[in-house]
N, C-alpha and C positions, 0 to 999 in steps of 0.2 A: 431737280433733274434724276435723282435716284428714285423718285416716287415714280416719275416718268417710264423709266427703264424698267422699274419691277412691273408695271402695267405691261409693257411692250411683252416681258419675257413670259409672263402669265397668260397674256392673251395668245401668244405663238404656241405655248406649249398646251394649253387646256381648250381653246374655244372650238376647234373642230370636233373634240369629244363631246362637249357640251351641247352642241347642234345635234349631235347623234343621238344623245341619251337623256336629255331633257324631255323630249315629247314621250318618252316611254316611262318618265317618272322614275329614274333610277341614278340621275345626276347626283354624284355624291355631296357636291357643296349646295343643293337645293335646299329650301325650307320644306321639311318634310310634314306636310300639312294635309288636309283633307283633298285639296286639288292635286298634289302630286300622286296621293293614291288613286284618285280617279283616274289619271292618266295612265298608271300603271294597270289599272283593271280594264280600260278599254283597250290598251295594247294588247293583253294577254286574252282577252274575250276574242278579239279579231284573230289572233293567232290560233284561237282554238277551232275557228272555221277551217282553216287549213288541214286540221286535223281531222274535224269531223266529216266533212264532204267526203274527201277520198276513202274514209272508212267505211261509209255508208255504200260508196261504190264497191267495195270489196263484199259487202254484205249482200247488195243485190246481185252482185253475180253477172253483171251485163258488160264487162271489160274485157278487152283481150290481155295477153301476155305484157305487152309493150306498157300498156294502159297501167297494168298491175304494179308494175316497175316505178312507173311515174307516180303512182299515188303512193306506194310505201317511201319513196325519195321525200314526197313532200311530208307526209306523217312524221319523218325522222325529223326534216327540216323545223317543222311546227314544234315538236315536242323539245328540241334544243332550245328554240328561241323561248317557249315558256319556261323551261327549266333556268334558263340564263336569267330571265328577268326575275323569276321568282327569288332565286337564289342572291341576285344583289341588291333585291330589296330586301330579304331576311338579313342578310349581313351588310345593312348599309352602313353600319358602324365602322366596319373594319376598313371599307373603302373611303369614309369620310375621314377617317384618322390619317389614312396614307395620302389623300389629298390635301388635307389641311395641313399636314408635315411637307409636301411638296410646295405649297404656298408660302410656307413660313422658310424654306431653303431658298425661294427666289428673292424673298425679301431680306435676308441676311447675307447674301453671297457677297462677296467683295473682291475676292482674288479673280483676276481676267482669266487666268486659265482653269480655274474651277467654273466659272461661268460658261466656259466654252465648253468643257466637258458637258454640263447642263444642257446647253443648247445642241449639242450634237446627238445627245440622247433624245430630246424632244423632236429633233427632225427625223431621227430614225423612227419614233412612233407616228409621226405624220405621214412617213413615207409608206409604212406599213398598212396604215388605217386607209391610206388612199388607193394603195393597191387593192386590199382587200374589199373595200366597200365599192369602190368603182366597178371591179369586175363582176361582183355580185349582181349589181344593178344592170351591168350591160347582159350578163347571164338572163336575169329576169326580162328582159325586154326582148331577147331574141327566143325565150321560150316561151313567152306568151304570143309570139308571132309563128311559132313552129305549126300551129293548126291550120294556119292560113299558107305557109310553105308548104304543108304536106298535101294540101288539095291541089296545089298547082304543080306539085311535082308527081303527082300520082296519076299515071297513064291508063291504069286500069278502071279507074272510077271517075265517074263524073258528077261530082258534089258541087252543088251552089248554095250557099248560104242565103236563104231566104226566110226572113223571121215572120213573114205571113204563112209559110206553109208549114202547118203542123207535122206533114211525114217527113218534113227534111231532119237529117241528122245532124245536129248541131254540136261543134267543137268548142270547148271552152278553155281558156289559158290553163286551168288544172282539172283533172278529170273528176266531171260532176255532173254529167249529163243525166244518168239514171236518178242521182239523189235529188236534183232539182226537177224532175218529171214526178219523183214521188211527192216531193213537197208542192207540186202544184205551181211551180213558179210560171208565169206566163211568159210564152215566147216572144210576146211583143217589147219584152224587158230585156232581150238577149244580149244589147249592146251594154246597156247599164250594168248587167250582170257581170260581163267580160271586164269593163272597167273597175268593178269593185273586186274581182278576184286578182286584177292585176295591182290594185293597191295592197291588197292582202299580202301579195306575194313581195311586194318592194317592202312592207312594215315587217316582213319575216325575216327578209333578208337585213333590214337595220336591225332587228331584235337580235341576230346571230352575229353577223360581222360587226356591228356596231357596239355591242356589248363587249366581244372580243377586243376589239381596238380600245375601248375603254378601260379594261383591264391591263392589257399588254402595254400601253401608254404608261400607266402608272408603276408597272414592272421595270420597263425600261429606265423610268425616272430613278427607281430604287437602285438599279444596277450602275447608275450615273453616281449616285451618292456612296456607293461602297468604293467605286474607283476613285472618287475623291478622297474618301478615308484611307484608301492603300497609299494615295500619294502624301497624305499627311504623315503616315506613319512612315513611310520610306524617308521623307525628307525632315523628320524630327530633329529639331535643333538640340542637342542636349548640353551646349554651353551657355544658354539663355537662362536666368533665373527663373525659379517655379518651376522646374522640371517635374515634379510629381504632379503638381495640380494641371499641368497642361497634358500630361500623360494619362492622368486618370479622366480628363475630359474626352479625350480620344476613345479610351475604353467605354465610358458611358455612351460614346456616339455610337461605338460598335453594337454594343447590347441592344441599344433604342432602333438601329437597322435591322438586326435579328428578328427582335417582337414585331415590328412592323412587316418583314418578309413572312413570318409565321401566321400573321394576319391575312396577308394574300393568299397563301397556302391554303389556309381554311375556307377562304372564301370560295376559291375554285375548284376545290377536292372534287366534289360529287360533281360538279360541270364536266371537268375534264375525264372522269370515268365514263359519263354518259357519251362525251364527243369521242372516247377512244373506241367505245364499243360499237356506236353507230357508224363513225368512219371507216372501220374495218369491215363491216357487213356491206355497207355502201361501196366501197372498194371493188370488192369482189362481185358484186351484183353488177353495178355499172360496167366494171371491165368485161364480164361476161356478156351483157349486151352489146359492148363495142365490139368483142368477136364476133358474133353473131350479125351485128350490122355490116361488118366488114366482109363477112363471106357472102352477104346477100347483096351487098353493093347499096345499101341503104344510107344515102347521103344525110337525111335528116336526123335518123337516129344516131348515127356517127357524130354528128355535130354535138347532139343533145347529151349525148355519153360523155364525150369531152368535156363539156362544159361542167357538168356535174363533178367529175372525177377531179378537175382542175379546183374546184371551190372546195371540195373537202380534202385535197391535198395539200391547198394553201393554209387551210385552218391548222392542219397536223404540222405542216412546216413551220409555220411561223411559232405555234405553241412550243414546238420541240426546240427551235431555236433560242427564243427568249428563256424557256426552263434552263437550258444548257448554260446560256450566258449568265444567267443568274447564280447558279450553282457554282460555275467556274470563278465567279467574281467573289463570291463569299469564300470559297477555298484560297484564293490568292492574298487573303487579308494576312494569314499566317506567313506567307513566303515574303510580303513587302515588311513585316515586322523584323523577320530575320535579316533582311538586306540591311536595315539600319545599323548603326554602330551602337548595338543594344549592350555591348560588353562595357562602354562607359556610362550607362546609366547607374543610379544608385542600385546598392544591392538588392533592397525590396523591390524595387520596380522589376529588377531581373528575373526574382522569383514569380513575379505575376504574368510574365511574358510566357512563361511555359504553359501557363492556364488558358492564355487567349491561344495559344496556337492549338492547344489540344480542342478547345471549342471550335475553332475553325475547321477541324477535322470533320465535323460533323454540320455542315452547313444548312441553311435553310433552302428548300427546294422545292418545286412544285410537284405535288403527288396527285394521282389519279385515285380517287379513293383511299388515300392515306397509305398506299403500300406499292404504287407503280410510280417509280420517278420517270417524269416527264423530261425526257431530253434527246439528242440527237441518235444515242444508242436505240433508244425505244422506237423512236420514229424507222431507223433502218431496219428494224426487227418487224415491223408491222408491214415495212414495204416487201421485204423479203418475203414474209409469209404470204402476203397477198398475191405477189408475183408467181410465188409457186402453184398456189392454187389455181390461178388463171392459166398456167403453162399446161396444168394437167387437164384443165376443162377444154383448153384448145386442140390437145391431141385428140380428147373424146369426139370433139365435134367433127375433126378432120377425118376422123375413122367413120 
């Protein structure tokens, strides 16, 4: 019965993230052999296409301002996806240690209240993952249909897609018409190329939001374990025998969780720095495009800009929330110890409590580039700066 419960808990907490990350070759609990490496190389190679084709469009210079912004956005998404996949592969041991520890946590849990805490955090991970991934997939579908919608809504142009007419200007899910013409791609393969580009866009979303979900899930599990540790410190029974051994066990558990948190922070540091930099630029660019679209009543561009803005804001919001949550949980360990009747503990243990509280004052936290703390304060700072920038641009446009 216990084994069946363990399997159900593990399946509930990890199966969705395995489905997202295993095809990319970054699932932490897989066997790291040649087959996982091949999957990772294939995924990275496919994502490189979304960087190469729009870059060629820039170089060839046959796109308008709107298509240039779309190209820049796709290049940023491709770069992010490549970086996340490579970093998760490089720091595979850090993720494996954390996910292996999570498996052991589900195996050894006995307290129903503690199990409820773990299930609650697993549920939070599933909800965040479902929202991010589903929203990105819906955005990709709509984004791929925009060329067709644009032709339908454009009253001044009379474009008809005819794959047999070489003079027809073809639109693709991502800006690549000139690049494909330069590469002598046959017009007869138009539909196949559109399908391939759609698959690449879906893969890019999976590499971005799927990897985000993989990391955020284990971070939320870590927050749950810290919360359980806080409950153990607060409810520590000083009347039972072997007080010192039981308290030392909690101290060791605290040290262990700190080490795992540092591994998570090391894994995500460079990714977060890239994410913050790219998201800040994209918020300003897509926000300015939205302002221009509102001024010209361009419904298609307005919808496209809103989708991209929501996608990048979602990534920033989720990382900031989870980073702030982890930091606050780590800091509250000291308060949970102080809440206990520490004055009834042996004198030797009472002295050690001071060092535990001191260590909790410098909690493990998510850092972008090891110097920018990723929390809600950072998120609000980015939003305020972006909105101020857009306000100035809006005034200039109206003038």
